[in-house]
N, CA, C, O and the ligand as a Tripos MOL2 file, in Angstrom:
@<TRIPOS>MOLECULE
protein
  273   271    69     0     0
PROTEIN
NO_CHARGES

@<TRIPOS>ATOM
      1 N           9.7060  -22.1880  -32.6910 N.3       1 MET1
      2 CA         11.1210  -21.5480  -31.8960 C.3       1 MET1
      3 C          11.3610  -22.6880  -31.0900 C.2       1 MET1
      4 O          12.2930  -22.5310  -30.3030 O.2       1 MET1
      5 N          10.7450  -23.8900  -31.0500 N.am      2 THR2
      6 CA         10.9110  -24.7640  -29.7770 C.3       2 THR2
      7 C          12.8890  -25.3480  -30.0210 C.2       2 THR2
      8 O          13.6730  -25.5920  -29.1040 O.2       2 THR2
      9 N          13.1410  -25.4080  -31.3380 N.am      3 ALA3
     10 CA         14.4050  -25.8540  -31.5690 C.3       3 ALA3
     11 C          15.3780  -24.7580  -30.9070 C.2       3 ALA3
     12 O          16.3450  -25.0740  -30.2130 O.2       3 ALA3
     13 N          15.0250  -23.4810  -31.1910 N.am      4 ALA4
     14 CA         16.0080  -22.3230  -30.8410 C.3       4 ALA4
     15 C          16.1580  -22.4220  -29.3510 C.2       4 ALA4
     16 O          17.2640  -22.2040  -28.8570 O.2       4 ALA4
     17 N          15.1150  -22.7390  -28.5850 N.am      5 LYS5
     18 CA         14.8920  -22.8200  -27.3170 C.3       5 LYS5
     19 C          15.8170  -23.9420  -26.5500 C.2       5 LYS5
     20 O          16.4180  -23.7890  -25.4870 O.2       5 LYS5
     21 N          15.7750  -24.8940  -27.2250 N.am      6 ALA6
     22 CA         16.3790  -26.1530  -26.8380 C.3       6 ALA6
     23 C          18.0300  -25.8790  -27.0140 C.2       6 ALA6
     24 O          18.9060  -26.3810  -26.3100 O.2       6 ALA6
     25 N          18.2020  -25.0570  -28.0100 N.am      7 LYS7
     26 CA         19.6810  -24.8550  -28.2050 C.3       7 LYS7
     27 C          20.1450  -23.9530  -27.0970 C.2       7 LYS7
     28 O          21.1740  -24.1250  -26.4440 O.2       7 LYS7
     29 N          19.3640  -23.0670  -26.9650 N.am      8 ALA8
     30 CA         19.8390  -22.1630  -25.9390 C.3       8 ALA8
     31 C          20.0770  -22.6600  -24.4880 C.2       8 ALA8
     32 O          20.8330  -22.1450  -23.6640 O.2       8 ALA8
     33 N          19.3250  -23.7090  -24.3330 N.am      9 GLU9
     34 CA         19.3440  -24.4770  -23.0410 C.3       9 GLU9
     35 C          20.6580  -25.3600  -23.2050 C.2       9 GLU9
     36 O          21.4430  -25.4290  -22.2590 O.2       9 GLU9
     37 N          20.9080  -26.0420  -24.4040 N.am     10 ALA10
     38 CA         22.0740  -26.7870  -24.3840 C.3      10 ALA10
     39 C          23.2150  -25.9420  -24.2610 C.2      10 ALA10
     40 O          24.2590  -26.4430  -23.8440 O.2      10 ALA10
     41 N          23.1630  -24.5260  -24.6140 N.am     11 ALA11
     42 CA         24.4510  -23.9050  -24.4230 C.3      11 ALA11
     43 C          24.6320  -23.4510  -23.0800 C.2      11 ALA11
     44 O          25.6130  -22.7210  -22.9420 O.2      11 ALA11
     45 N          23.8700  -23.7100  -21.9130 N.am     12 GLU12
     46 CA         24.2420  -23.4160  -20.7460 C.3      12 GLU12
     47 C          25.5520  -24.0880  -20.1730 C.2      12 GLU12
     48 O          25.8540  -25.2780  -20.2550 O.2      12 GLU12
     49 N          26.3090  -23.0030  -19.5380 N.am     13 PRO13
     50 CA         27.5680  -23.7260  -19.0610 C.3      13 PRO13
     51 C          27.4510  -24.7080  -17.9960 C.2      13 PRO13
     52 O          26.6550  -24.7030  -17.0570 O.2      13 PRO13
     53 N          28.5570  -25.7340  -18.3380 N.am     14 THR14
     54 CA         28.2190  -26.8560  -17.3720 C.3      14 THR14
     55 C          29.0920  -26.7810  -16.0970 C.2      14 THR14
     56 O          29.9480  -27.6660  -16.1130 O.2      14 THR14
     57 N          29.1290  -26.1580  -15.2230 N.am     15 ALA15
     58 CA         29.8850  -26.0200  -14.0520 C.3      15 ALA15
     59 C          31.4960  -25.8940  -14.3390 C.2      15 ALA15
     60 O          32.3620  -26.3150  -13.5720 O.2      15 ALA15
     61 N          31.7110  -25.2950  -15.4790 N.am     16 ALA16
     62 CA         32.9530  -25.1190  -15.8200 C.3      16 ALA16
     63 C          33.8400  -24.1090  -14.8880 C.2      16 ALA16
     64 O          35.0130  -24.3560  -14.6110 O.2      16 ALA16
     65 N          33.2390  -23.0990  -14.4970 N.am     17 GLU17
     66 CA         33.6030  -22.2100  -13.4790 C.3      17 GLU17
     67 C          32.7530  -22.0130  -12.2290 C.2      17 GLU17
     68 O          31.7300  -21.3300  -12.2690 O.2      17 GLU17
     69 N          33.1150  -22.5230  -11.2860 N.am     18 GLU18
     70 CA         32.2900  -22.4080  -10.0340 C.3      18 GLU18
     71 C          32.1570  -20.8620   -9.6880 C.2      18 GLU18
     72 O          33.1100  -20.0880   -9.7730 O.2      18 GLU18
     73 N          30.8830  -20.4910   -9.2900 N.am     19 PRO19
     74 CA         30.7780  -19.1700   -8.7720 C.3      19 PRO19
     75 C          31.6060  -19.0680   -7.3380 C.2      19 PRO19
     76 O          31.6980  -19.9860   -6.5240 O.2      19 PRO19
     77 N          32.2160  -17.6800   -7.2050 N.am     20 LYS20
     78 CA         32.7140  -17.4810   -5.9560 C.3      20 LYS20
     79 C          31.8120  -17.5320   -4.8580 C.2      20 LYS20
     80 O          30.6650  -17.0860   -4.8790 O.2      20 LYS20
     81 N          32.4370  -18.1570   -3.7840 N.am     21 ALA21
     82 CA         31.5890  -18.3420   -2.5410 C.3      21 ALA21
     83 C          31.0170  -16.8380   -1.7840 C.2      21 ALA21
     84 O          29.9420  -16.5610   -1.2530 O.2      21 ALA21
     85 N          32.0460  -16.1890   -1.9730 N.am     22 VAL22
     86 CA         31.7960  -14.7310   -1.2300 C.3      22 VAL22
     87 C          31.9180  -13.7200   -2.5400 C.2      22 VAL22
     88 O          32.9650  -13.6630   -3.1840 O.2      22 VAL22
     89 N          31.0330  -13.1200   -2.7930 N.am     23 PRO23
     90 CA         31.0910  -12.1560   -4.0380 C.3      23 PRO23
     91 C          31.8040  -10.8990   -3.5260 C.2      23 PRO23
     92 O          31.7390  -10.3390   -2.4320 O.2      23 PRO23
     93 N          32.5270  -10.6100   -4.6700 N.am     24 GLU24
     94 CA         33.4150   -9.3170   -4.3890 C.3      24 GLU24
     95 C          32.8190   -8.0660   -4.7830 C.2      24 GLU24
     96 O          31.9740   -8.0630   -5.6780 O.2      24 GLU24
     97 N          33.1710   -7.0000   -4.2060 N.am     25 CYS25
     98 CA         32.7890   -5.5600   -3.9980 C.3      25 CYS25
     99 C          32.5950   -5.0800   -5.5530 C.2      25 CYS25
    100 O          31.5500   -4.6660   -6.0530 O.2      25 CYS25
    101 N          33.8790   -5.2420   -6.1950 N.am     26 GLY26
    102 CA         33.9320   -4.9190   -7.5450 C.3      26 GLY26
    103 C          33.7300   -3.5580   -7.8680 C.2      26 GLY26
    104 O          33.5710   -3.2730   -9.0550 O.2      26 GLY26
    105 N          33.7070   -2.5240   -6.8680 N.am     27 ALA27
    106 CA         33.7460   -1.1600   -7.2030 C.3      27 ALA27
    107 C          35.0920   -0.6820   -7.8570 C.2      27 ALA27
    108 O          36.2380   -0.9140   -7.4720 O.2      27 ALA27
    109 N          34.6310    0.1040   -9.0350 N.am     28 PRO28
    110 CA         36.1270    0.5600   -9.7620 C.3      28 PRO28
    111 C          36.8010    1.5540   -9.0160 C.2      28 PRO28
    112 O          36.1210    2.1390   -8.1730 O.2      28 PRO28
    113 N          38.1260    1.9130   -9.1540 N.am     29 HIS29
    114 CA         38.7330    2.7480   -8.3980 C.3      29 HIS29
    115 C          37.9490    4.2500   -9.0170 C.2      29 HIS29
    116 O          37.3030    4.3870  -10.0560 O.2      29 HIS29
    117 N          38.2650    5.2140   -8.0120 N.am     30 TYR30
    118 CA         37.5270    6.4890   -8.4580 C.3      30 TYR30
    119 C          38.2730    7.1590   -9.5580 C.2      30 TYR30
    120 O          37.6820    7.9030  -10.3410 O.2      30 TYR30
    121 N          39.4750    6.9380   -9.6410 N.am     31 LEU31
    122 CA         40.3540    7.6190  -10.7520 C.3      31 LEU31
    123 C          40.0740    7.0780  -12.0240 C.2      31 LEU31
    124 O          40.3670    5.8870  -12.1310 O.2      31 LEU31
    125 N          39.5060    7.7140  -13.1840 N.am     32 PRO32
    126 CA         39.3290    7.1780  -14.2410 C.3      32 PRO32
    127 C          40.3380    6.3970  -15.0310 C.2      32 PRO32
    128 O          40.1300    5.5060  -15.8540 O.2      32 PRO32
    129 N          41.4060    6.8790  -14.6400 N.am     33 ALA33
    130 CA         42.8080    6.0700  -15.2150 C.3      33 ALA33
    131 C          43.0540    4.7510  -14.5340 C.2      33 ALA33
    132 O          43.7330    3.8480  -15.0220 O.2      33 ALA33
    133 N          42.4850    4.7150  -13.4370 N.am     34 LEU34
    134 CA         42.6690    3.3710  -12.7450 C.3      34 LEU34
    135 C          41.1840    2.7230  -12.6400 C.2      34 LEU34
    136 O          40.8970    1.9470  -11.7290 O.2      34 LEU34
    137 N          40.3240    3.0810  -13.5830 N.am     35 ALA35
    138 CA         38.8970    2.2000  -13.7060 C.3      35 ALA35
    139 C          39.1100    0.9410  -13.7290 C.2      35 ALA35
    140 O          38.1950    0.3430  -13.1630 O.2      35 ALA35
    141 N          40.0560    0.1460  -14.2050 N.am     36 HIS36
    142 CA         40.1820   -1.1560  -14.4080 C.3      36 HIS36
    143 C          40.5570   -1.7420  -13.0380 C.2      36 HIS36
    144 O          40.3570   -2.9440  -12.8640 O.2      36 HIS36
    145 N          41.1050   -0.9670  -12.0080 N.am     37 ILE37
    146 CA         41.1710   -1.4850  -10.7950 C.3      37 ILE37
    147 C          39.8990   -1.6960   -9.9930 C.2      37 ILE37
    148 O          39.2600   -0.6830   -9.7090 O.2      37 ILE37
    149 N          39.4290   -2.9200   -9.5760 N.am     38 ARG38
    150 CA         38.2150   -3.1730   -8.9740 C.3      38 ARG38
    151 C          38.5280   -3.6190   -7.8430 C.2      38 ARG38
    152 O          39.5270   -4.3290   -7.7270 O.2      38 ARG38
    153 N          37.6140   -3.2480   -6.6000 N.am     39 CYS39
    154 CA         37.7290   -3.4960   -5.3040 C.3      39 CYS39
    155 C          37.7830   -5.1900   -5.1300 C.2      39 CYS39
    156 O          36.9110   -5.8240   -5.7240 O.2      39 CYS39
    157 N          38.6010   -5.7950   -4.4770 N.am     40 GLN40
    158 CA         38.6590   -7.3210   -4.2460 C.3      40 GLN40
    159 C          38.0810   -7.5080   -2.9150 C.2      40 GLN40
    160 O          37.7710   -8.6840   -2.7230 O.2      40 GLN40
    161 N          37.8380   -6.7280   -1.9410 N.am     41 ARG41
    162 CA         36.8980   -6.9870   -0.7600 C.3      41 ARG41
    163 C          35.6980   -7.5310   -0.9790 C.2      41 ARG41
    164 O          35.0970   -7.3620   -2.0400 O.2      41 ARG41
    165 N          35.2330   -8.2440    0.0170 N.am     42 ASP42
    166 CA         33.8850   -8.7580    0.0410 C.3      42 ASP42
    167 C          32.9230   -7.7220   -0.1890 C.2      42 ASP42
    168 O          33.1810   -6.5450    0.0680 O.2      42 ASP42
    169 N          31.6510   -8.1610   -0.7350 N.am     43 GLU43
    170 CA         30.5440   -7.2490   -1.0800 C.3      43 GLU43
    171 C          30.2180   -6.4270   -0.0200 C.2      43 GLU43
    172 O          30.4480   -6.9340    1.0780 O.2      43 GLU43
    173 N          29.7180   -5.2290   -0.0110 N.am     44 GLN44
    174 CA         29.3510   -4.4980    1.2460 C.3      44 GLN44
    175 C          28.1820   -5.2940    1.7240 C.2      44 GLN44
    176 O          27.5870   -6.0520    0.9580 O.2      44 GLN44
    177 N          27.8890   -5.1600    2.7940 N.am     45 ASP45
    178 CA         26.7710   -5.5970    3.5970 C.3      45 ASP45
    179 C          25.4330   -4.8480    3.2120 C.2      45 ASP45
    180 O          25.1910   -3.6780    3.5070 O.2      45 ASP45
    181 N          24.5810   -5.7180    2.4910 N.am     46 PRO46
    182 CA         23.3660   -5.0600    1.6650 C.3      46 PRO46
    183 C          22.3280   -4.5480    2.9380 C.2      46 PRO46
    184 O          21.3680   -3.8080    2.7240 O.2      46 PRO46
    185 N          22.6870   -5.0680    4.2860 N.am     47 ASP47
    186 CA         21.7170   -4.8830    5.2020 C.3      47 ASP47
    187 C          22.2220   -3.5370    6.0840 C.2      47 ASP47
    188 O          21.5030   -3.0990    6.9820 O.2      47 ASP47
    189 N          23.2580   -3.0440    5.8190 N.am     48 ARG48
    190 CA         23.9980   -2.0720    6.7410 C.3      48 ARG48
    191 C          23.2130   -0.9890    6.8290 C.2      48 ARG48
    192 O          22.4360   -0.8000    5.8940 O.2      48 ARG48
    193 N          23.2260   -0.1570    7.8110 N.am     49 ALA49
    194 CA         22.1810    0.8380    7.9920 C.3      49 ALA49
    195 C          22.5560    1.9640    7.0830 C.2      49 ALA49
    196 O          23.7150    2.1300    6.7030 O.2      49 ALA49
    197 N          21.4280    2.8360    6.6980 N.am     50 PRO50
    198 CA         21.3850    3.8790    5.6020 C.3      50 PRO50
    199 C          22.2560    4.8360    6.0820 C.2      50 PRO50
    200 O          22.2360    5.1280    7.2780 O.2      50 PRO50
    201 N          23.0680    5.3980    5.2560 N.am     51 GLY51
    202 CA         24.0370    6.2850    5.5410 C.3      51 GLY51
    203 C          25.4710    5.9620    6.1220 C.2      51 GLY51
    204 O          26.3270    6.7920    6.4270 O.2      51 GLY51
    205 N          25.5550    4.6600    6.2090 N.am     52 THR52
    206 CA         26.8950    3.8090    6.6260 C.3      52 THR52
    207 C          27.8610    4.0720    5.4250 C.2      52 THR52
    208 O          27.4240    3.7690    4.3150 O.2      52 THR52
    209 N          28.9610    4.5300    5.4970 N.am     53 PRO53
    210 CA         29.8410    4.8570    4.5230 C.3      53 PRO53
    211 C          30.3040    3.6430    3.9490 C.2      53 PRO53
    212 O          30.2900    2.5870    4.5800 O.2      53 PRO53
    213 N          30.7370    3.7500    2.7200 N.am     54 ASP54
    214 CA         31.1450    2.3280    2.0130 C.3      54 ASP54
    215 C          32.6240    1.9750    2.7310 C.2      54 ASP54
    216 O          33.4270    2.7970    3.1720 O.2      54 ASP54
    217 N          32.7340    0.6890    2.7190 N.am     55 HIS55
    218 CA         34.1180    0.3060    3.2480 C.3      55 HIS55
    219 C          35.1340    0.8060    2.2900 C.2      55 HIS55
    220 O          34.8770    1.1450    1.1350 O.2      55 HIS55
    221 N          36.4150    0.8300    2.8990 N.am     56 GLN56
    222 CA         37.7100    1.3960    2.0230 C.3      56 GLN56
    223 C          37.7910    0.2390    1.1750 C.2      56 GLN56
    224 O          37.9040   -0.9120    1.5990 O.2      56 GLN56
    225 N          37.7180    0.6480   -0.2970 N.am     57 HIS57
    226 CA         37.9440   -0.3000   -1.2010 C.3      57 HIS57
    227 C          39.6220   -0.5860   -1.6050 C.2      57 HIS57
    228 O          40.4770    0.2950   -1.7000 O.2      57 HIS57
    229 N          39.7780   -1.6910   -1.7590 N.am     58 ARG58
    230 CA         41.2880   -1.9220   -1.9260 C.3      58 ARG58
    231 C          41.4180   -3.1610   -3.0640 C.2      58 ARG58
    232 O          40.5510   -4.0260   -3.1890 O.2      58 ARG58
    233 N          42.4500   -3.1090   -3.7390 N.am     59 HIS59
    234 CA         42.9480   -3.9800   -4.7640 C.3      59 HIS59
    235 C          44.4340   -4.0250   -4.5520 C.2      59 HIS59
    236 O          45.0930   -3.0240   -4.2670 O.2      59 HIS59
    237 N          44.9810   -5.3490   -4.7170 N.am     60 GLN60
    238 CA         46.3420   -5.5140   -4.5600 C.3      60 GLN60
    239 C          46.8880   -6.2450   -5.8440 C.2      60 GLN60
    240 O          46.3000   -7.2580   -6.2220 O.2      60 GLN60
    241 N          47.9150   -5.8090   -6.4870 N.am     61 ILE61
    242 CA         48.5220   -6.4490   -7.3590 C.3      61 ILE61
    243 C          50.0460   -6.5940   -7.0840 C.2      61 ILE61
    244 O          50.8410   -5.6720   -7.2630 O.2      61 ILE61
    245 N          50.4070   -7.9090   -6.6060 N.am     62 GLY62
    246 CA         51.8280   -8.0000   -6.1770 C.3      62 GLY62
    247 C          52.0080   -7.2710   -5.0450 C.2      62 GLY62
    248 O          51.1820   -7.4680   -4.1530 O.2      62 GLY62
    249 N          53.0000   -6.3620   -4.8180 N.am     63 ASP63
    250 CA         53.5240   -5.4050   -3.9350 C.3      63 ASP63
    251 C          52.4100   -4.1570   -3.8460 C.2      63 ASP63
    252 O          52.1550   -3.5360   -2.8140 O.2      63 ASP63
    253 N          51.8590   -3.9510   -5.0410 N.am     64 THR64
    254 CA         51.0560   -2.7320   -5.0810 C.3      64 THR64
    255 C          49.7560   -2.6710   -4.6340 C.2      64 THR64
    256 O          48.9150   -3.3040   -5.2720 O.2      64 THR64
    257 N          49.4120   -2.0210   -3.6460 N.am     65 LEU65
    258 CA         48.3130   -1.8980   -2.8760 C.3      65 LEU65
    259 C          47.3420   -0.6790   -3.1760 C.2      65 LEU65
    260 O          47.8690    0.3900   -2.8690 O.2      65 LEU65
    261 N          46.2770   -0.5790   -3.6090 N.am     66 TYR66
    262 CA         45.4550    0.3820   -4.0450 C.3      66 TYR66
    263 C          44.4190    0.4750   -3.2170 C.2      66 TYR66
    264 O          43.6800   -0.5090   -3.2420 O.2      66 TYR66
    265 N          44.0500    1.5340   -2.3190 N.am     67 GLN67
    266 CA         43.0540    1.8150   -1.6220 C.3      67 GLN67
    267 C          42.3360    3.0780   -1.9570 C.2      67 GLN67
    268 O          42.9770    4.0600   -2.3320 O.2      67 GLN67
    269 N          40.9990    3.1040   -1.8360 N.am     68 TRP68
    270 CA         40.0430    4.2660   -2.2380 C.3      68 TRP68
    271 C          38.8240    4.3500   -1.5480 C.2      68 TRP68
    272 O          38.0220    5.2440   -1.8170 O.2      68 TRP68
    273 ZN         34.7990   -2.2340   -2.1440 Zn       69 ZN69
@<TRIPOS>BOND
     1     1     2 1
     2     2     3 1
     3     3     4 2
     4     3     5 am
     5     5     6 1
     6     6     7 1
     7     7     8 2
     8     7     9 am
     9     9    10 1
    10    10    11 1
    11    11    12 2
    12    11    13 am
    13    13    14 1
    14    14    15 1
    15    15    16 2
    16    15    17 am
    17    17    18 1
    18    18    19 1
    19    19    20 2
    20    19    21 am
    21    21    22 1
    22    22    23 1
    23    23    24 2
    24    23    25 am
    25    25    26 1
    26    26    27 1
    27    27    28 2
    28    27    29 am
    29    29    30 1
    30    30    31 1
    31    31    32 2
    32    31    33 am
    33    33    34 1
    34    34    35 1
    35    35    36 2
    36    35    37 am
    37    37    38 1
    38    38    39 1
    39    39    40 2
    40    39    41 am
    41    41    42 1
    42    42    43 1
    43    43    44 2
    44    43    45 am
    45    45    46 1
    46    46    47 1
    47    47    48 2
    48    47    49 am
    49    49    50 1
    50    50    51 1
    51    51    52 2
    52    51    53 am
    53    53    54 1
    54    54    55 1
    55    55    56 2
    56    55    57 am
    57    57    58 1
    58    58    59 1
    59    59    60 2
    60    59    61 am
    61    61    62 1
    62    62    63 1
    63    63    64 2
    64    63    65 am
    65    65    66 1
    66    66    67 1
    67    67    68 2
    68    67    69 am
    69    69    70 1
    70    70    71 1
    71    71    72 2
    72    71    73 am
    73    73    74 1
    74    74    75 1
    75    75    76 2
    76    75    77 am
    77    77    78 1
    78    78    79 1
    79    79    80 2
    80    79    81 am
    81    81    82 1
    82    82    83 1
    83    83    84 2
    84    83    85 am
    85    85    86 1
    86    86    87 1
    87    87    88 2
    88    87    89 am
    89    89    90 1
    90    90    91 1
    91    91    92 2
    92    91    93 am
    93    93    94 1
    94    94    95 1
    95    95    96 2
    96    95    97 am
    97    97    98 1
    98    98    99 1
    99    99   100 2
   100    99   101 am
   101   101   102 1
   102   102   103 1
   103   103   104 2
   104   103   105 am
   105   105   106 1
   106   106   107 1
   107   107   108 2
   108   107   109 am
   109   109   110 1
   110   110   111 1
   111   111   112 2
   112   111   113 am
   113   113   114 1
   114   114   115 1
   115   115   116 2
   116   115   117 am
   117   117   118 1
   118   118   119 1
   119   119   120 2
   120   119   121 am
   121   121   122 1
   122   122   123 1
   123   123   124 2
   124   123   125 am
   125   125   126 1
   126   126   127 1
   127   127   128 2
   128   127   129 am
   129   129   130 1
   130   130   131 1
   131   131   132 2
   132   131   133 am
   133   133   134 1
   134   134   135 1
   135   135   136 2
   136   135   137 am
   137   137   138 1
   138   138   139 1
   139   139   140 2
   140   139   141 am
   141   141   142 1
   142   142   143 1
   143   143   144 2
   144   143   145 am
   145   145   146 1
   146   146   147 1
   147   147   148 2
   148   147   149 am
   149   149   150 1
   150   150   151 1
   151   151   152 2
   152   151   153 am
   153   153   154 1
   154   154   155 1
   155   155   156 2
   156   155   157 am
   157   157   158 1
   158   158   159 1
   159   159   160 2
   160   159   161 am
   161   161   162 1
   162   162   163 1
   163   163   164 2
   164   163   165 am
   165   165   166 1
   166   166   167 1
   167   167   168 2
   168   167   169 am
   169   169   170 1
   170   170   171 1
   171   171   172 2
   172   171   173 am
   173   173   174 1
   174   174   175 1
   175   175   176 2
   176   175   177 am
   177   177   178 1
   178   178   179 1
   179   179   180 2
   180   179   181 am
   181   181   182 1
   182   182   183 1
   183   183   184 2
   184   183   185 am
   185   185   186 1
   186   186   187 1
   187   187   188 2
   188   187   189 am
   189   189   190 1
   190   190   191 1
   191   191   192 2
   192   191   193 am
   193   193   194 1
   194   194   195 1
   195   195   196 2
   196   195   197 am
   197   197   198 1
   198   198   199 1
   199   199   200 2
   200   199   201 am
   201   201   202 1
   202   202   203 1
   203   203   204 2
   204   203   205 am
   205   205   206 1
   206   206   207 1
   207   207   208 2
   208   207   209 am
   209   209   210 1
   210   210   211 1
   211   211   212 2
   212   211   213 am
   213   213   214 1
   214   214   215 1
   215   215   216 2
   216   215   217 am
   217   217   218 1
   218   218   219 1
   219   219   220 2
   220   219   221 am
   221   221   222 1
   222   222   223 1
   223   223   224 2
   224   223   225 am
   225   225   226 1
   226   226   227 1
   227   227   228 2
   228   227   229 am
   229   229   230 1
   230   230   231 1
   231   231   232 2
   232   231   233 am
   233   233   234 1
   234   234   235 1
   235   235   236 2
   236   235   237 am
   237   237   238 1
   238   238   239 1
   239   239   240 2
   240   239   241 am
   241   241   242 1
   242   242   243 1
   243   243   244 2
   244   243   245 am
   245   245   246 1
   246   246   247 1
   247   247   248 2
   248   247   249 am
   249   249   250 1
   250   250   251 1
   251   251   252 2
   252   251   253 am
   253   253   254 1
   254   254   255 1
   255   255   256 2
   256   255   257 am
   257   257   258 1
   258   258   259 1
   259   259   260 2
   260   259   261 am
   261   261   262 1
   262   262   263 1
   263   263   264 2
   264   263   265 am
   265   265   266 1
   266   266   267 1
   267   267   268 2
   268   267   269 am
   269   269   270 1
   270   270   271 1
   271   271   272 2
@<TRIPOS>SUBSTRUCTURE
     1 MET1         2 RESIDUE 1 A MET
     2 THR2         6 RESIDUE 1 A THR
     3 ALA3        10 RESIDUE 1 A ALA
     4 ALA4        14 RESIDUE 1 A ALA
     5 LYS5        18 RESIDUE 1 A LYS
     6 ALA6        22 RESIDUE 1 A ALA
     7 LYS7        26 RESIDUE 1 A LYS
     8 ALA8        30 RESIDUE 1 A ALA
     9 GLU9        34 RESIDUE 1 A GLU
    10 ALA10       38 RESIDUE 1 A ALA
    11 ALA11       42 RESIDUE 1 A ALA
    12 GLU12       46 RESIDUE 1 A GLU
    13 PRO13       50 RESIDUE 1 A PRO
    14 THR14       54 RESIDUE 1 A THR
    15 ALA15       58 RESIDUE 1 A ALA
    16 ALA16       62 RESIDUE 1 A ALA
    17 GLU17       66 RESIDUE 1 A GLU
    18 GLU18       70 RESIDUE 1 A GLU
    19 PRO19       74 RESIDUE 1 A PRO
    20 LYS20       78 RESIDUE 1 A LYS
    21 ALA21       82 RESIDUE 1 A ALA
    22 VAL22       86 RESIDUE 1 A VAL
    23 PRO23       90 RESIDUE 1 A PRO
    24 GLU24       94 RESIDUE 1 A GLU
    25 CYS25       98 RESIDUE 1 A CYS
    26 GLY26      102 RESIDUE 1 A GLY
    27 ALA27      106 RESIDUE 1 A ALA
    28 PRO28      110 RESIDUE 1 A PRO
    29 HIS29      114 RESIDUE 1 A HIS
    30 TYR30      118 RESIDUE 1 A TYR
    31 LEU31      122 RESIDUE 1 A LEU
    32 PRO32      126 RESIDUE 1 A PRO
    33 ALA33      130 RESIDUE 1 A ALA
    34 LEU34      134 RESIDUE 1 A LEU
    35 ALA35      138 RESIDUE 1 A ALA
    36 HIS36      142 RESIDUE 1 A HIS
    37 ILE37      146 RESIDUE 1 A ILE
    38 ARG38      150 RESIDUE 1 A ARG
    39 CYS39      154 RESIDUE 1 A CYS
    40 GLN40      158 RESIDUE 1 A GLN
    41 ARG41      162 RESIDUE 1 A ARG
    42 ASP42      166 RESIDUE 1 A ASP
    43 GLU43      170 RESIDUE 1 A GLU
    44 GLN44      174 RESIDUE 1 A GLN
    45 ASP45      178 RESIDUE 1 A ASP
    46 PRO46      182 RESIDUE 1 A PRO
    47 ASP47      186 RESIDUE 1 A ASP
    48 ARG48      190 RESIDUE 1 A ARG
    49 ALA49      194 RESIDUE 1 A ALA
    50 PRO50      198 RESIDUE 1 A PRO
    51 GLY51      202 RESIDUE 1 A GLY
    52 THR52      206 RESIDUE 1 A THR
    53 PRO53      210 RESIDUE 1 A PRO
    54 ASP54      214 RESIDUE 1 A ASP
    55 HIS55      218 RESIDUE 1 A HIS
    56 GLN56      222 RESIDUE 1 A GLN
    57 HIS57      226 RESIDUE 1 A HIS
    58 ARG58      230 RESIDUE 1 A ARG
    59 HIS59      234 RESIDUE 1 A HIS
    60 GLN60      238 RESIDUE 1 A GLN
    61 ILE61      242 RESIDUE 1 A ILE
    62 GLY62      246 RESIDUE 1 A GLY
    63 ASP63      250 RESIDUE 1 A ASP
    64 THR64      254 RESIDUE 1 A THR
    65 LEU65      258 RESIDUE 1 A LEU
    66 TYR66      262 RESIDUE 1 A TYR
    67 GLN67      266 RESIDUE 1 A GLN
    68 TRP68      270 RESIDUE 1 A TRP
    69 ZN69       273 GROUP 0 **** ****
């Protein structure tokens, strides 16, 4: 299976797409009909105190701003 492993490694993407410097929150909208709408804000602080409410998620498409 050495050949298969080498092939898998060769298939690694070669910096075609740079990862975003700041990860996005990506939380889906709470309405199922808008589940394709995902939060564009920065990822929430993983070190925030327990019980701290989520930030207000938001997603903007042109002039349309979704907040939930
Ligand atoms: Zn969010």
